[in-house]
Backbone and ligand atoms as CSV (ligand in chain L), in Angstrom:
chain,resi,resn,atom,element,x,y,z
A,1,MET,N,N,-81.179,123.989,164.066
A,1,MET,CA,C,-81.641,122.619,164.319
A,1,MET,C,C,-82.762,122.249,163.344
A,2,GLN,N,N,-82.736,121.022,162.895
A,2,GLN,CA,C,-83.736,120.596,161.922
A,2,GLN,C,C,-84.608,119.467,162.454
A,3,CYS,N,N,-85.854,119.501,162.053
A,3,CYS,CA,C,-86.749,118.393,162.369
A,3,CYS,C,C,-86.302,117.184,161.558
A,4,GLU,N,N,-86.173,116.032,162.202
A,4,GLU,CA,C,-85.675,114.856,161.492
A,4,GLU,C,C,-86.751,114.197,160.641
A,5,ARG,N,N,-87.966,114.696,160.782
A,5,ARG,CA,C,-89.064,114.084,160.034
A,5,ARG,C,C,-89.380,114.900,158.787
A,6,CYS,N,N,-89.565,116.208,158.961
A,6,CYS,CA,C,-89.945,117.023,157.800
A,6,CYS,C,C,-88.826,117.962,157.388
A,7,HIS,N,N,-87.708,117.962,158.117
A,7,HIS,CA,C,-86.536,118.757,157.787
A,7,HIS,C,C,-86.782,120.260,157.834
A,8,GLN,N,N,-87.813,120.630,158.576
A,8,GLN,CA,C,-88.050,122.057,158.760
A,8,GLN,C,C,-87.126,122.556,159.860
A,9,ASN,N,N,-86.701,123.789,159.727
A,9,ASN,CA,C,-85.881,124.352,160.784
A,9,ASN,C,C,-86.722,124.573,162.032
A,10,ILE,N,N,-86.134,124.263,163.159
A,10,ILE,CA,C,-86.834,124.440,164.420
A,10,ILE,C,C,-86.126,125.526,165.213
A,11,ALA,N,N,-86.904,126.458,165.715
A,11,ALA,CA,C,-86.329,127.506,166.547
A,11,ALA,C,C,-85.808,126.894,167.839
A,12,ALA,N,N,-84.720,127.452,168.338
A,12,ALA,CA,C,-84.133,126.935,169.571
A,12,ALA,C,C,-85.173,126.895,170.682
A,13,GLY,N,N,-85.231,125.771,171.360
A,13,GLY,CA,C,-86.171,125.656,172.475
A,13,GLY,C,C,-87.517,125.100,172.053
A,14,GLU,N,N,-87.779,125.011,170.752
A,14,GLU,CA,C,-89.084,124.518,170.298
A,14,GLU,C,C,-89.012,123.087,169.813
A,15,GLN,N,N,-87.847,122.470,169.917
A,15,GLN,CA,C,-87.721,121.093,169.468
A,15,GLN,C,C,-88.307,120.123,170.505
A,16,HIS,N,N,-88.740,118.995,170.020
A,16,HIS,CA,C,-89.252,117.949,170.898
A,16,HIS,C,C,-88.488,116.678,170.588
A,17,GLU,N,N,-88.269,115.881,171.605
A,17,GLU,CA,C,-87.609,114.610,171.361
A,17,GLU,C,C,-88.589,113.472,171.491
A,18,HIS,N,N,-88.523,112.588,170.524
A,18,HIS,CA,C,-89.423,111.445,170.533
A,18,HIS,C,C,-88.664,110.249,169.991
A,19,LEU,N,N,-88.512,109.224,170.802
A,19,LEU,CA,C,-87.802,108.009,170.411
A,19,LEU,C,C,-86.452,108.330,169.788
A,20,GLY,N,N,-85.759,109.288,170.409
A,20,GLY,CA,C,-84.420,109.613,169.936
A,20,GLY,C,C,-84.369,110.536,168.741
A,21,GLN,N,N,-85.552,110.919,168.220
A,21,GLN,CA,C,-85.586,111.842,167.088
A,21,GLN,C,C,-85.902,113.249,167.558
A,22,VAL,N,N,-85.291,114.216,166.915
A,22,VAL,CA,C,-85.632,115.605,167.198
A,22,VAL,C,C,-86.711,116.026,166.213
A,23,LEU,N,N,-87.840,116.452,166.748
A,23,LEU,CA,C,-88.979,116.772,165.901
A,23,LEU,C,C,-89.474,118.198,166.142
A,24,CYS,N,N,-90.074,118.783,165.113
A,24,CYS,CA,C,-90.705,120.083,165.283
A,24,CYS,C,C,-92.055,119.865,165.969
A,25,GLU,N,N,-92.639,120.959,166.394
A,25,GLU,CA,C,-93.904,120.901,167.122
A,25,GLU,C,C,-94.943,120.066,166.367
A,26,GLU,N,N,-95.083,120.352,165.083
A,26,GLU,CA,C,-96.142,119.701,164.331
A,26,GLU,C,C,-95.926,118.198,164.169
A,27,CYS,N,N,-94.682,117.819,163.843
A,27,CYS,CA,C,-94.396,116.393,163.685
A,27,CYS,C,C,-94.541,115.681,165.022
A,28,TYR,N,N,-94.176,116.381,166.080
A,28,TYR,CA,C,-94.283,115.793,167.414
A,28,TYR,C,C,-95.742,115.491,167.720
A,29,MET,N,N,-96.609,116.463,167.467
A,29,MET,CA,C,-98.036,116.265,167.679
A,29,MET,C,C,-98.520,115.113,166.795
A,30,ASP,N,N,-97.978,115.098,165.600
A,30,ASP,CA,C,-98.321,114.078,164.619
A,30,ASP,C,C,-98.041,112.667,165.113
A,31,VAL,N,N,-96.838,112.453,165.637
A,31,VAL,CA,C,-96.482,111.108,166.072
A,31,VAL,C,C,-97.222,110.733,167.348
A,32,LEU,N,N,-97.514,111.746,168.177
A,32,LEU,CA,C,-98.211,111.447,169.417
A,32,LEU,C,C,-99.668,111.101,169.169
A,33,SER,N,N,-100.298,111.815,168.262
A,33,SER,CA,C,-101.709,111.549,167.972
A,33,SER,C,C,-101.905,111.522,166.467
A,34,PRO,N,N,-101.855,110.328,165.887
A,34,PRO,CA,C,-101.982,110.167,164.429
A,34,PRO,C,C,-103.214,110.855,163.856
A,35,ALA,N,N,-104.258,110.981,164.676
A,35,ALA,CA,C,-105.485,111.604,164.193
A,35,ALA,C,C,-105.226,113.036,163.765
A,36,LYS,N,N,-104.230,113.660,164.393
A,36,LYS,CA,C,-103.898,115.042,164.061
A,36,LYS,C,C,-103.558,115.213,162.592
A,37,SER,N,N,-102.968,114.174,162.004
A,37,SER,CA,C,-102.550,114.298,160.620
A,37,SER,C,C,-103.752,114.369,159.685
A,38,CYS,N,N,-104.952,114.162,160.228
A,38,CYS,CA,C,-106.155,114.291,159.414
A,38,CYS,C,C,-106.471,115.748,159.142
A,39,ASP,N,N,-105.901,116.627,159.921
A,39,ASP,CA,C,-106.177,118.044,159.749
A,39,ASP,C,C,-105.689,118.519,158.390
A,40,PRO,N,N,-106.618,118.811,157.487
A,40,PRO,CA,C,-106.208,119.168,156.127
A,40,PRO,C,C,-105.495,120.515,156.059
A,41,TRP,N,N,-105.570,121.286,157.120
A,41,TRP,CA,C,-104.982,122.629,157.058
A,41,TRP,C,C,-103.567,122.668,157.611
A,42,ALA,N,N,-103.139,121.561,158.192
A,42,ALA,CA,C,-101.819,121.563,158.813
A,42,ALA,C,C,-100.729,121.346,157.764
A,43,VAL,N,N,-100.561,122.308,156.922
A,43,VAL,CA,C,-99.562,122.189,155.868
A,43,VAL,C,C,-98.317,122.983,156.252
A,44,HIS,N,N,-97.204,122.343,156.175
A,44,HIS,CA,C,-95.972,123.096,156.372
A,44,HIS,C,C,-94.835,122.381,155.688
A,45,SER,N,N,-93.826,123.117,155.386
A,45,SER,CA,C,-92.557,122.533,154.952
A,45,SER,C,C,-92.596,121.779,153.629
A,46,ALA,N,N,-93.660,121.914,152.872
A,46,ALA,CA,C,-93.720,121.183,151.602
A,46,ALA,C,C,-92.581,121.608,150.692
A,47,LYS,N,N,-92.308,122.903,150.677
A,47,LYS,CA,C,-91.212,123.408,149.833
A,47,LYS,C,C,-89.890,122.792,150.263
A,48,THR,N,N,-89.678,122.790,151.556
A,48,THR,CA,C,-88.454,122.231,152.104
A,48,THR,C,C,-88.356,120.767,151.731
A,49,PHE,N,N,-89.460,120.074,151.830
A,49,PHE,CA,C,-89.517,118.652,151.521
A,49,PHE,C,C,-88.997,118.402,150.103
A,50,GLU,N,N,-89.490,119.209,149.162
A,50,GLU,CA,C,-89.075,118.995,147.786
A,50,GLU,C,C,-87.613,119.352,147.569
A,51,LYS,N,N,-87.180,120.396,148.265
A,51,LYS,CA,C,-85.788,120.789,148.132
A,51,LYS,C,C,-84.891,119.672,148.669
A,52,GLU,N,N,-85.284,119.132,149.795
A,52,GLU,CA,C,-84.504,118.053,150.409
A,52,GLU,C,C,-84.384,116.861,149.473
A,53,HIS,N,N,-85.392,116.681,148.648
A,53,HIS,CA,C,-85.381,115.529,147.758
A,53,HIS,C,C,-84.992,115.939,146.338
A,54,GLY,N,N,-84.296,117.057,146.243
A,54,GLY,CA,C,-83.785,117.500,144.957
A,54,GLY,C,C,-84.858,117.742,143.920
A,55,GLY,N,N,-86.071,118.091,144.373
A,55,GLY,CA,C,-87.160,118.346,143.450
A,55,GLY,C,C,-87.735,117.067,142.875
A,56,GLN,N,N,-87.111,115.963,143.193
A,56,GLN,CA,C,-87.592,114.671,142.718
A,56,GLN,C,C,-88.675,114.145,143.657
A,57,VAL,N,N,-89.840,113.973,143.132
A,57,VAL,CA,C,-90.901,113.449,143.974
A,57,VAL,C,C,-91.262,112.049,143.501
A,58,ASP,N,N,-90.990,111.096,144.335
A,58,ASP,CA,C,-91.328,109.724,143.992
A,58,ASP,C,C,-92.661,109.353,144.618
A,59,LEU,N,N,-93.598,109.031,143.778
A,59,LEU,CA,C,-94.911,108.647,144.279
A,59,LEU,C,C,-94.991,107.127,144.372
A,60,THR,N,N,-95.644,106.672,145.416
A,60,THR,CA,C,-95.906,105.243,145.483
A,60,THR,C,C,-97.075,104.956,144.545
A,61,GLU,N,N,-97.305,103.701,144.302
A,61,GLU,CA,C,-98.384,103.316,143.392
A,61,GLU,C,C,-99.732,103.828,143.889
A,62,ILE,N,N,-99.944,103.702,145.197
A,62,ILE,CA,C,-101.227,104.112,145.757
A,62,ILE,C,C,-101.391,105.637,145.665
A,63,GLN,N,N,-100.286,106.359,145.854
A,63,GLN,CA,C,-100.354,107.817,145.746
A,63,GLN,C,C,-100.678,108.237,144.313
A,64,GLN,N,N,-100.097,107.508,143.351
A,64,GLN,CA,C,-100.375,107.797,141.953
A,64,GLN,C,C,-101.853,107.534,141.654
A,65,GLN,N,N,-102.376,106.463,142.241
A,65,GLN,CA,C,-103.795,106.145,142.036
A,65,GLN,C,C,-104.692,107.239,142.601
A,66,ILE,N,N,-104.302,107.755,143.767
A,66,ILE,CA,C,-105.086,108.829,144.380
A,66,ILE,C,C,-105.147,110.027,143.437
A,67,LEU,N,N,-103.985,110.390,142.875
A,67,LEU,CA,C,-103.935,111.539,141.976
A,67,LEU,C,C,-104.765,111.280,140.723
A,68,ASP,N,N,-104.699,110.048,140.221
A,68,ASP,CA,C,-105.469,109.712,139.026
A,68,ASP,C,C,-106.972,109.842,139.284
A,69,ILE,N,N,-107.395,109.354,140.440
A,69,ILE,CA,C,-108.811,109.434,140.780
A,69,ILE,C,C,-109.245,110.895,140.908
A,70,LEU,N,N,-108.400,111.695,141.549
A,70,LEU,CA,C,-108.739,113.110,141.726
A,70,LEU,C,C,-108.794,113.841,140.388
A,71,LYS,N,N,-107.945,113.432,139.470
A,71,LYS,CA,C,-107.931,114.087,138.159
A,71,LYS,C,C,-109.232,113.839,137.424
A,72,THR,N,N,-109.800,112.632,137.591
A,72,THR,CA,C,-111.029,112.317,136.875
A,72,THR,C,C,-112.272,112.721,137.651
A,73,SER,N,N,-112.218,112.630,138.988
A,73,SER,CA,C,-113.432,112.913,139.760
A,73,SER,C,C,-113.491,114.307,140.355
A,74,GLY,N,N,-112.372,115.013,140.387
A,74,GLY,CA,C,-112.380,116.279,141.098
A,74,GLY,C,C,-112.433,116.021,142.581
A,75,ALA,N,N,-113.192,116.833,143.317
A,75,ALA,CA,C,-113.262,116.665,144.768
A,75,ALA,C,C,-113.922,115.340,145.125
A,76,ILE,N,N,-113.392,114.712,146.160
A,76,ILE,CA,C,-113.947,113.430,146.565
A,76,ILE,C,C,-113.860,113.315,148.083
A,77,ARG,N,N,-114.861,112.644,148.669
A,77,ARG,CA,C,-114.840,112.442,150.117
A,77,ARG,C,C,-113.768,111.400,150.456
A,78,PRO,N,N,-113.027,111.611,151.563
A,78,PRO,CA,C,-111.980,110.651,151.938
A,78,PRO,C,C,-112.516,109.224,152.062
A,79,GLU,N,N,-113.736,109.070,152.607
A,79,GLU,CA,C,-114.296,107.721,152.774
A,79,GLU,C,C,-114.460,107.042,151.420
A,80,GLU,N,N,-114.939,107.837,150.450
A,80,GLU,CA,C,-115.165,107.266,149.129
A,80,GLU,C,C,-113.838,106.909,148.466
A,81,LEU,N,N,-112.872,107.765,148.684
A,81,LEU,CA,C,-111.547,107.523,148.118
A,81,LEU,C,C,-110.949,106.238,148.685
A,82,ALA,N,N,-111.061,106.079,149.998
A,82,ALA,CA,C,-110.547,104.869,150.642
A,82,ALA,C,C,-111.260,103.635,150.110
A,83,ALA,N,N,-112.569,103.760,149.914
A,83,ALA,CA,C,-113.347,102.631,149.415
A,83,ALA,C,C,-112.912,102.266,147.998
A,84,ARG,N,N,-112.695,103.297,147.162
A,84,ARG,CA,C,-112.279,103.036,145.783
A,84,ARG,C,C,-110.916,102.374,145.716
A,85,LEU,N,N,-110.028,102.808,146.621
A,85,LEU,CA,C,-108.672,102.251,146.625
A,85,LEU,C,C,-108.611,100.939,147.381
A,86,GLN,N,N,-109.723,100.667,148.098
A,86,GLN,CA,C,-109.787,99.465,148.932
A,86,GLN,C,C,-108.657,99.442,149.954
A,87,ILE,N,N,-108.460,100.585,150.606
A,87,ILE,CA,C,-107.500,100.646,151.706
A,87,ILE,C,C,-108.223,101.201,152.928
A,88,ARG,N,N,-107.623,101.006,154.082
A,88,ARG,CA,C,-108.247,101.478,155.303
A,88,ARG,C,C,-108.106,102.999,155.389
A,89,PRO,N,N,-109.119,103.656,155.991
A,89,PRO,CA,C,-109.079,105.119,156.117
A,89,PRO,C,C,-107.782,105.613,156.766
A,90,ASN,N,N,-107.280,104.866,157.745
A,90,ASN,CA,C,-106.024,105.262,158.400
A,90,ASN,C,C,-104.862,105.277,157.413
A,91,ASP,N,N,-104.834,104.267,156.545
A,91,ASP,CA,C,-103.770,104.203,155.543
A,91,ASP,C,C,-103.918,105.353,154.558
A,92,LEU,N,N,-105.168,105.638,154.212
A,92,LEU,CA,C,-105.409,106.733,153.276
A,92,LEU,C,C,-104.909,108.046,153.868
A,93,GLN,N,N,-105.221,108.269,155.139
A,93,GLN,CA,C,-104.797,109.516,155.777
A,93,GLN,C,C,-103.277,109.667,155.731
A,94,ARG,N,N,-102.574,108.540,155.879
A,94,ARG,CA,C,-101.123,108.613,155.845
A,94,ARG,C,C,-100.644,108.997,154.444
A,95,GLU,N,N,-101.286,108.416,153.421
A,95,GLU,CA,C,-100.912,108.748,152.040
A,95,GLU,C,C,-101.216,110.216,151.752
A,96,LEU,N,N,-102.381,110.653,152.241
A,96,LEU,CA,C,-102.780,112.037,151.978
A,96,LEU,C,C,-101.844,113.022,152.677
A,97,ALA,N,N,-101.378,112.646,153.857
A,97,ALA,CA,C,-100.447,113.515,154.582
A,97,ALA,C,C,-99.166,113.692,153.764
A,98,THR,N,N,-98.719,112.584,153.161
A,98,THR,CA,C,-97.516,112.641,152.337
A,98,THR,C,C,-97.754,113.497,151.101
A,99,LEU,N,N,-98.895,113.280,150.442
A,99,LEU,CA,C,-99.214,114.036,149.234
A,99,LEU,C,C,-99.352,115.522,149.545
A,100,ARG,N,N,-99.874,115.804,150.735
A,100,ARG,CA,C,-100.045,117.195,151.126
A,100,ARG,C,C,-98.676,117.854,151.304
A,101,HIS,N,N,-97.763,117.103,151.873
A,101,HIS,CA,C,-96.402,117.623,152.051
A,101,HIS,C,C,-95.782,117.944,150.694
A,102,MET,N,N,-96.143,117.173,149.695
A,102,MET,CA,C,-95.578,117.374,148.361
A,102,MET,C,C,-96.396,118.374,147.551
A,103,GLU,N,N,-97.425,118.936,148.182
A,103,GLU,CA,C,-98.324,119.879,147.497
A,103,GLU,C,C,-98.979,119.242,146.286
A,104,LYS,N,N,-99.452,118.012,146.463
A,104,LYS,CA,C,-100.159,117.316,145.390
A,104,LYS,C,C,-101.665,117.331,145.644
A,105,THR,N,N,-102.031,117.153,146.885
A,105,THR,CA,C,-103.449,117.194,147.227
A,105,THR,C,C,-103.622,118.032,148.483
A,106,ARG,N,N,-104.867,118.429,148.733
A,106,ARG,CA,C,-105.158,119.098,149.996
A,106,ARG,C,C,-106.615,118.874,150.344
A,107,GLY,N,N,-106.944,119.217,151.563
A,107,GLY,CA,C,-108.321,119.062,152.006
A,107,GLY,C,C,-109.079,120.355,151.816
A,108,GLU,N,N,-110.363,120.232,151.563
A,108,GLU,CA,C,-111.181,121.428,151.437
A,108,GLU,C,C,-112.517,121.173,152.118
A,109,LEU,N,N,-112.970,122.166,152.869
A,109,LEU,CA,C,-114.252,122.034,153.552
A,109,LEU,C,C,-115.366,122.529,152.639
A,110,ARG,N,N,-116.354,121.676,152.440
A,110,ARG,CA,C,-117.528,122.088,151.661
A,110,ARG,C,C,-118.757,121.681,152.446
A,111,ASN,N,N,-119.573,122.651,152.777
A,111,ASN,CA,C,-120.758,122.372,153.585
A,111,ASN,C,C,-120.411,121.580,154.843
A,112,GLY,N,N,-119.299,121.947,155.451
A,112,GLY,CA,C,-118.925,121.306,156.709
A,112,GLY,C,C,-118.310,119.932,156.552
A,113,LYS,N,N,-118.117,119.483,155.313
A,113,LYS,CA,C,-117.510,118.174,155.099
A,113,LYS,C,C,-116.167,118.328,154.407
A,114,THR,N,N,-115.261,117.449,154.752
A,114,THR,CA,C,-113.915,117.502,154.175
A,114,THR,C,C,-113.887,116.746,152.845
A,115,TYR,N,N,-113.342,117.394,151.861
A,115,TYR,CA,C,-113.125,116.749,150.577
A,115,TYR,C,C,-111.638,116.778,150.261
A,116,VAL,N,N,-111.201,115.794,149.505
A,116,VAL,CA,C,-109.819,115.792,149.031
A,116,VAL,C,C,-109.831,116.356,147.623
A,117,ILE,N,N,-108.964,117.322,147.370
A,117,ILE,CA,C,-108.877,117.886,146.033
A,117,ILE,C,C,-107.419,118.008,145.626
A,118,LEU,N,N,-107.205,118.206,144.333
A,118,LEU,CA,C,-105.834,118.413,143.861
A,118,LEU,C,C,-105.352,119.752,144.369
A,119,TRP,N,N,-104.053,119.858,144.591
A,119,TRP,CA,C,-103.470,121.084,145.129
A,119,TRP,C,C,-103.763,122.266,144.220
L,1,ZN,ZN,ZN,-91.383,118.399,161.423
């Protein structure tokens, strides 16, 4: 059985149903509480994600901008990144979750604060 969101294989009995979709534990938690996706350590299935998409990774314009900023600034606080992109923190978190799945960016704790860095 496969998660319909991240296409990760789900062990029998560990699937969750949400709005008619079969989801793995992590995606299920994700849809139930969007804040969960802020967890920079919750990385899974990125390899599967790329395989599912034939190794082709299509970045949206905003995702490309995030990568460009990270390339020039190195580590950056999510708040600052959102401010630079002029998008809401919630929207940024969604973009970062996608980039994390693609192994483009990840979160790193420095002095107890979360920074976004290149993978
Ligand atoms: Zn999933």
